[in-house]
N, C-alpha and C positions, 0 to 999 in steps of 0.2 A: 486713652485713644478714643476719638469721637467716632460717631457713626459715619461721618463723611470720610474718615481715613480707613475705616474697615471695609467699605464696599469694594474699593479696588483690590484690597488684600484678599477678600473672598473670591473675587473674580480670578485673580492670579492663581490662587490655590486650586480652583476648579479647572483652569486650563492646564496647569502642571499635572494634576491628577489624571486628566484625560490623555495627555501626551505620554505619560508613563504607563498607562494601561494598554496602549496600542501594541507594544512589543509582546506583552504577555498574551494578548489575544491572538497574535500571529503565531506565536510558538504553540499555543493550544491547537490551532487549526492544523499545523504541521503534524502534531502528535496524533490528531484524529485521522489524518490521511495515512500515516504510518500504520495505525491500528486497523484501518480499513483494508490496506494492502495485506497485512498479516492475516486478517480474517479471510480474504479472498484466496490467499495461498493455502490456508488451512482447509477451506471448503474444497478447493481443487484437489488437495491431497486426500481428503476424505472421499470425494467422488471417485478418484483414481483407485483407491484401495477398497472401496465398498463393493458389495455384490450386485450393484445395479447395472452391470454391463459396461461400466466406465473404467476398465482396467487399462494399464499402460498398453497392453497388447491390442485391446480393442480400439484405442485411439490411434495407435501406430498402424495405419491402413496398409502401408507398403511393406511392413514387417522388417524394416532395416534396423530396428533397435532404438531409433531416435524419432522424435516427433517434429515434423516441420510446422511452420506457422499455419499452413493450410490445414494440416491434420488437426491442429489444436482447436480449430473452430468447432469440432465435435463436442468439446467440453467447454462450456461458457466460462467457468472459473479459470481454467488453464489458458484460454485465449486472452483473458484480461491481464494475466501476469506474464505471458510468454516473453515479451521483450525484456522485462526485468530479470527473468529467470535464465535466459539464454546468455550465459556469462561471456562466452567468446564471440557472441554476435555473428555466428555463422549461419543463422536461420534454422538451425537444428537444435532441439532440446534433448539432451541425453539424460538418462536416469540420474547420473551423478550430479549434473548441473541442477536438476530439479530438486534433488535431496538437499544440496547445499543451499539453494535459495529458500526452501521451506524451513530449514534449520535456522537460517538468519532471521526469517520473519517470526519465528516462534520466540525469539529472545525478547 
């Protein structure tokens, strides 16, 4: 094979390698997003259970046992994951919904 024949072959190999690498990079970005969400949920759970004044009862300002989207603003981590954690999308986050969400994120 002469040098003249190899140049297009090398270019073709470079293009094919680049195209095949794109899906792998996209999948890696999705995995990083999932890991970030899991960390946010874990941070919110830690804040909600720690002794720094961010218990479920302290965030539940109206005392109805569930946390509304407005109430979730008192806890930055909870506010970020509220929509994902509210399984029935009724605008209220119950302790069971939050526990289920946190357990899924831990996997």
